[in-house]
C-alpha positions as CSV (number, residue, x, y, z in Angstrom):
1,X,-45.6,-57.3,-19.2
2,X,-44.6,-59.5,-16.2
3,X,-45.3,-58.9,-12.6
4,X,-42.7,-59.0,-9.9
5,X,-43.3,-62.7,-9.3
6,X,-42.4,-63.5,-12.9
7,X,-45.9,-64.3,-14.0
8,X,-47.5,-62.6,-17.0
9,X,-50.0,-59.9,-16.1
10,X,-53.5,-60.7,-17.3
11,X,-55.1,-57.7,-18.9
12,X,-57.7,-59.4,-21.0
13,X,-61.2,-59.8,-19.7
14,X,-63.9,-62.1,-21.0
15,X,-67.4,-62.4,-19.6
16,X,-69.2,-65.7,-19.8
17,X,-72.8,-66.5,-18.7
18,X,-73.6,-69.8,-17.1
19,X,-76.8,-71.5,-16.1
20,X,-76.9,-72.2,-12.4
21,X,-76.2,-75.9,-13.0
22,X,-73.2,-75.1,-15.3
23,X,-71.7,-72.8,-12.7
24,X,-72.2,-75.4,-10.0
25,X,-70.5,-78.0,-12.2
26,X,-67.6,-75.6,-13.0
27,X,-67.1,-74.8,-9.3
28,X,-67.3,-78.5,-8.4
29,X,-64.7,-79.5,-11.0
30,X,-62.4,-76.7,-10.0
31,X,-62.7,-77.6,-6.3
32,X,-61.9,-81.2,-7.1
33,X,-58.8,-80.0,-8.9
34,X,-57.8,-77.7,-6.1
35,X,-58.0,-74.7,-8.5
36,X,-60.0,-71.6,-8.8
37,X,-62.7,-71.6,-11.4
38,X,-60.7,-69.2,-13.5
39,X,-57.5,-71.2,-13.4
40,X,-59.5,-74.4,-14.1
41,X,-60.9,-72.8,-17.3
42,X,-57.6,-71.4,-18.4
43,X,-55.9,-74.8,-18.1
44,X,-58.8,-76.5,-19.8
45,X,-58.8,-74.0,-22.6
46,X,-55.1,-74.5,-23.3
47,X,-55.9,-78.2,-23.7
48,X,-53.3,-79.3,-21.2
49,X,-53.5,-82.9,-20.3
50,X,-53.8,-82.4,-16.5
51,X,-54.7,-85.0,-13.9
52,X,-56.6,-83.0,-11.4
53,X,-56.6,-85.8,-8.8
54,X,-52.8,-86.0,-9.0
55,X,-52.6,-82.2,-8.7
56,X,-54.7,-82.3,-5.5
57,X,-52.5,-85.1,-4.1
58,X,-49.3,-83.2,-5.0
59,X,-50.6,-80.1,-3.2
60,X,-51.5,-82.3,-0.1
61,X,-48.0,-83.8,-0.3
62,X,-46.4,-80.4,-0.5
63,X,-48.4,-79.2,2.5
64,X,-47.2,-82.3,4.5
65,X,-43.6,-81.8,3.5
66,X,-43.8,-78.2,4.7
67,X,-45.1,-79.4,8.1
68,X,-42.4,-82.1,8.3
69,X,-39.8,-79.5,7.5
70,X,-41.0,-77.3,10.3
71,X,-40.7,-80.3,12.7
72,X,-37.2,-81.0,11.4
73,X,-36.2,-77.4,12.1
74,X,-37.5,-77.7,15.6
75,X,-35.6,-81.0,16.1
76,X,-32.4,-79.5,14.7
77,X,-32.7,-76.5,17.0
78,X,-33.1,-78.8,20.0
79,X,-30.2,-81.0,18.9
80,X,-28.0,-77.9,18.5
81,X,-29.0,-76.9,22.1
82,X,-27.8,-80.3,23.3
83,X,-31.2,-81.7,24.3
84,X,-30.4,-85.1,22.6
85,X,-27.6,-87.5,23.3
86,X,-25.2,-88.8,20.6
87,X,-27.2,-92.0,19.8
88,X,-30.5,-90.0,19.5
89,X,-28.9,-87.5,17.2
90,X,-27.5,-90.2,14.9
91,X,-31.0,-91.8,14.8
92,X,-32.6,-88.5,14.0
93,X,-30.1,-87.8,11.2
94,X,-30.7,-91.3,9.8
95,X,-34.5,-90.8,9.8
96,X,-34.1,-87.4,8.2
97,X,-32.0,-89.0,5.4
98,X,-34.7,-91.6,4.8
99,X,-37.3,-88.9,4.6
100,X,-35.2,-86.8,2.2
101,X,-34.7,-89.9,0.0
102,X,-38.5,-90.7,0.0
103,X,-39.4,-87.1,-0.9
104,X,-36.8,-87.1,-3.7
105,X,-38.2,-90.3,-5.1
106,X,-41.8,-89.0,-5.0
107,X,-40.7,-85.8,-6.7
108,X,-39.0,-87.8,-9.4
109,X,-42.1,-89.8,-10.0
110,X,-44.2,-86.7,-10.2
111,X,-41.8,-85.2,-12.7
112,X,-42.1,-88.2,-14.9
113,X,-45.8,-87.9,-15.2
């Protein structure tokens, strides 16, 4: 059965005992990957070739793109209110196009991995 967000509902439960060092190692590896311990184990179990360093970098990139998007929305609002002259507006649009192209290229590279 799927939840509202489209993900499969997890009903199975499996208890595993770790030594203190094993648990520390698991938590460390999961943190490096930017994942919870459970998600790290599930991905490892499925044998997925997963570059955890790249995953962390992608998450950082997504965060930054969200922040930039927020700034762009504020700039667009100010431009629509007439706070910028014509040349400033053209320059802002050109910079936004450059940013959009760079994000598109980064997304394409990530998709090719």
